[in-house]
C-alpha positions in Angstrom: 47.2 -59.5 9.0 44.5 -60.8 11.7 45.0 -60.7 15.4 44.8 -64.1 17.2 42.4 -63.5 20.1 43.7 -66.7 21.7 47.1 -65.4 22.5 48.2 -64.5 26.2 48.7 -60.8 24.9 45.3 -60.5 23.5 44.2 -61.9 26.8 45.9 -59.3 28.9 44.7 -56.4 26.6 41.2 -57.4 27.1 41.6 -57.9 30.8 42.8 -54.4 30.8 39.9 -53.0 28.8 37.5 -54.7 31.0 39.3 -53.3 34.3 38.9 -49.7 32.9 35.5 -50.5 32.0 34.7 -51.4 35.6 36.7 -48.6 37.0 34.6 -46.2 34.9 31.5 -47.7 36.0 32.4 -47.5 39.6 33.4 -43.7 39.3 30.1 -42.7 37.4 28.1 -44.7 40.3 30.4 -42.9 43.2 29.5 -39.4 41.5 25.8 -40.4 41.3 25.7 -41.5 44.8 27.9 -38.5 46.2 25.4 -36.0 44.4 22.3 -37.9 45.8 23.6 -37.8 49.3 23.9 -34.0 49.0 20.4 -33.7 47.8 19.1 -36.2 50.4 21.1 -34.4 53.2 19.7 -31.1 52.0 15.9 -32.4 51.9 16.6 -34.0 55.4 17.8 -30.7 56.9 15.1 -28.6 55.3 12.2 -31.0 55.9 13.1 -31.3 59.7 13.6 -27.7 60.2 10.8 -26.4 58.0 8.1 -29.0 57.7 6.5 -28.1 60.9 5.9 -24.5 59.9 4.1 -25.3 56.8 0.2 -24.8 57.2 -2.3 -22.5 55.6 -1.6 -19.6 57.3 2.0 -19.6 56.2 0.7 -20.4 52.5 -1.8 -17.7 52.4 0.3 -15.0 54.6 2.8 -12.4 53.3 5.8 -11.1 54.8 6.0 -9.8 58.3 8.6 -8.7 61.0 6.6 -11.3 63.2 7.9 -14.7 62.1 4.8 -16.5 63.7 2.4 -14.5 61.1 4.9 -14.1 58.1 3.9 -16.2 55.1 5.1 -16.7 51.6 1.8 -16.0 49.6 3.2 -12.5 48.7 6.6 -13.7 47.4 4.7 -16.7 45.8 2.6 -14.5 43.9 5.3 -12.0 42.9 7.5 -15.2 41.6 4.4 -16.0 39.6 3.8 -12.7 37.8 7.8 -12.5 37.3 7.7 -15.8 35.6 4.7 -14.9 33.6 6.4 -11.8 32.2 9.7 -13.8 31.6 7.5 -16.4 29.6 5.7 -14.0 27.4 8.9 -12.1 26.5 11.7 -14.9 26.3 9.7 -17.7 24.7 8.1 -16.3 21.5 11.5 -14.3 21.0 13.8 -17.1 21.7 11.8 -19.4 19.6 11.8 -17.0 16.5 15.6 -16.3 16.8 16.3 -19.8 16.7 14.0 -20.7 13.7 15.7 -17.7 11.8 19.5 -18.6 12.6 18.8 -22.3 11.8 16.4 -22.1 8.9 16.9 -18.7 7.3 19.8 -16.9 8.0 22.7 -16.8 5.7 26.0 -18.6 6.8 28.3 -15.8 6.9 30.7 -14.1 9.2 27.9 -12.1 10.8 25.8 -14.9 11.8 28.9 -16.9 13.0 29.4 -13.7 15.2 25.8 -13.6 16.6 25.9 -17.5 17.3 29.2 -17.0 19.2 27.7 -14.1 21.3 24.7 -16.1 22.0 26.4 -18.9 23.5 28.7 -16.5 25.5 25.4 -14.8 27.0 24.0 -18.1 28.1 27.4 -18.4 30.3 27.3 -14.6 31.6 26.9 -14.4 35.4 23.3 -13.5 36.4 24.1 -10.4 38.3 25.6 -9.0 35.1 22.0 -9.2 33.7 20.7 -7.5 36.8 23.2 -4.3 36.3 21.9 -4.2 32.6 18.2 -4.5 33.9 19.2 -1.8 36.3 20.6 0.6 33.7 18.0 -0.2 30.9 14.5 -0.9 32.4 15.1 1.3 35.6 17.2 4.5 35.0 16.6 4.8 31.2 12.9 3.5 30.9 11.7 4.4 34.5 9.9 1.0 35.0 8.8 1.1 38.8 11.7 -0.5 40.9 10.8 -3.8 42.7 8.1 -4.8 40.3 7.3 -8.2 38.7 7.5 -6.3 35.3 11.3 -5.1 35.8 12.1 -8.5 37.3 10.2 -10.5 34.4 12.0 -8.3 31.8 15.5 -8.8 33.4 15.2 -12.5 33.7 13.9 -13.0 30.1 17.1 -11.1 29.0 18.9 -14.2 31.1 16.4 -16.8 29.8 16.4 -15.9 26.1 20.0 -17.4 25.2 19.2 -20.7 26.8 16.0 -21.0 24.7 17.7 -20.0 21.7 20.3 -22.5 22.0 17.9 -25.4 22.9 15.5 -24.2 20.1 18.3 -24.6 17.5 19.3 -28.0 18.9 15.9 -29.2 18.7 15.1 -27.8 15.4 18.6 -29.2 13.9 17.4 -32.7 15.1 14.6 -33.0 12.4 15.9 -35.0 9.8 16.3 -33.2 6.4 14.1 -35.5 4.7 11.0 -33.7 6.2 12.2 -30.4 4.8 12.8 -32.3 1.3 9.5 -33.9 1.4 7.3 -30.8 2.4 9.3 -28.7 -0.3 8.9 -31.5 -2.9 5.1 -31.4 -2.7 5.1 -27.5 -3.2 5.3 -25.9 0.2 7.3 -22.8 0.7 10.2 -22.6 3.1 8.0 -20.6 5.6 5.3 -23.6 5.2 8.0 -26.1 5.8 9.2 -24.6 8.9 6.0 -23.9 10.6 4.0 -26.8 9.5 6.5 -29.5 9.7 9.7 -28.7 11.3 8.4 -26.5 14.4 5.8 -29.1 15.5 8.3 -31.8 15.6 10.8 -29.7 17.3 8.4 -28.0 19.9 9.1 -30.9 22.6 12.4 -30.1 22.6 12.0 -26.4 22.6 9.5 -26.7 25.3 11.9 -28.9 27.8 14.9 -26.4 27.2 12.3 -23.4 28.0 11.0 -25.0 31.1 14.8 -25.7 32.2 15.6 -21.9 31.7 12.5 -20.7 33.6 13.5 -23.2 36.3 16.9 -21.6 36.5 15.2 -18.1 36.6 13.1 -19.1 39.4 15.7 -19.6 41.7 17.9 -16.6 40.8 18.5 -13.9 43.3 21.5 -12.0 42.0 19.9 -10.1 39.5 16.8 -9.3 41.2 19.1 -7.8 44.0 20.3 -5.3 41.5 16.8 -4.2 40.6 15.6 -3.6 44.3 13.5 -6.5 44.8 15.2 -6.7 48.3 12.4 -4.5 49.9 10.3 -5.6 52.4 6.3 -6.0 50.9 3.8 -6.8 53.5 1.1 -6.6 50.5 0.9 -9.0 47.8 1.3 -7.3 44.7 -2.1 -6.7 42.8 -0.5 -6.2 39.2 2.6 -6.2 37.2 3.8 -2.6 38.4 3.1 -3.1 42.1 6.2 -3.6 44.5 6.7 -7.3 45.3 9.2 -9.7 46.2 10.2 -13.4 44.8 10.6 -16.6 46.6 14.6 -16.8 46.4 14.7 -12.9 47.7 12.2 -14.0 50.6 14.4 -16.8 51.6 17.4 -14.5 51.4 15.8 -12.1 53.7 14.5 -14.4 56.3 18.2 -16.0 56.6 19.4 -12.7 57.3 17.0 -12.1 60.1 18.3 -12.2 63.9 15.0 -13.9 65.2 15.4 -17.6 65.7 11.7 -17.8 64.8 12.6 -17.1 61.0 14.7 -20.2 61.0 11.6 -22.3 60.5 10.3 -19.9 58.0 13.4 -19.8 56.0 13.3 -23.9 55.9 9.6 -23.7 54.8 9.9 -21.3 52.0 13.0 -23.2 50.7 10.8 -26.6 50.5 8.0 -24.5 48.7 10.5 -23.3 46.4 12.0 -26.7 45.9 8.4 -28.0 45.1 8.1 -25.5 42.2 11.4 -26.2 40.8 10.9 -30.2 41.0 7.5 -29.6 39.5 8.9 -27.5 36.5 11.6 -30.2 36.1 9.3 -32.7 36.0 7.1 -31.2 33.5 10.2 -30.9 31.3 10.8 -34.8 31.6 7.1 -35.7 30.9 7.2 -33.3 27.8 10.0 -34.9 26.6 9.0 -38.5 27.2 5.5 -37.8 25.8 6.0 -35.8 22.7 9.7 -36.8 21.9 9.8 -38.4 18.0 12.3 -41.3 17.7 13.8 -41.2 14.4 
């Protein structure tokens, strides 16, 4: 039995459907406007308070009790060293874990348990990883406290589940026909994965990795637990030297009584936002530049 679209009842149903679609569009637009308003408000306040404090002395200086000579180079260098350790540890291990789980691991109860555990780890509060880093890397392995090495290892634990999940999704998005074609011409399973599947899924893996690294760059709670709250007036010269990071520097300056640190805090937030926007922009560029349309 076919419906008559010219009847008044069908016209009323179409009108209700169109009205619901318009309400949903307005709701989505309102959510975007609200979120962008908060971002613009934050940028306006931070730029108004801190833009005048950004100069070469501020960018090249280190922490100090005097707000007039305090700078962010020490914490910026510490963030770079910490992020380098995080990337070197989490990226290869996360990608290899994603490849194994998606391409080689047998589908049984144990792999299902591992997959659920990885998904749960991605949602664990970051301070838990700080406690883990304190117990394992400092109390057990006796790695120097407040160093980029222990900070990078701790943040690598936090970032790795995100890389594994994004890597598995990127690998899963490669069509099975690619694998079948490679196997049909005599390639082994390892050659198929590393010569065909991995290059095609690499843009998605890199995008997820950069987003995970951007999250790690802005973390403060796990670094509090491993002692990176210390006052460090000299930039770190190596991975085991005491150091601070940008989020922790912002936290310390915001707690200062001297009103001169208000401008320094806003200026440091601007520097951190530039880092975060640059990393997210790089992720968008990699996705648009190398993503394959099937």
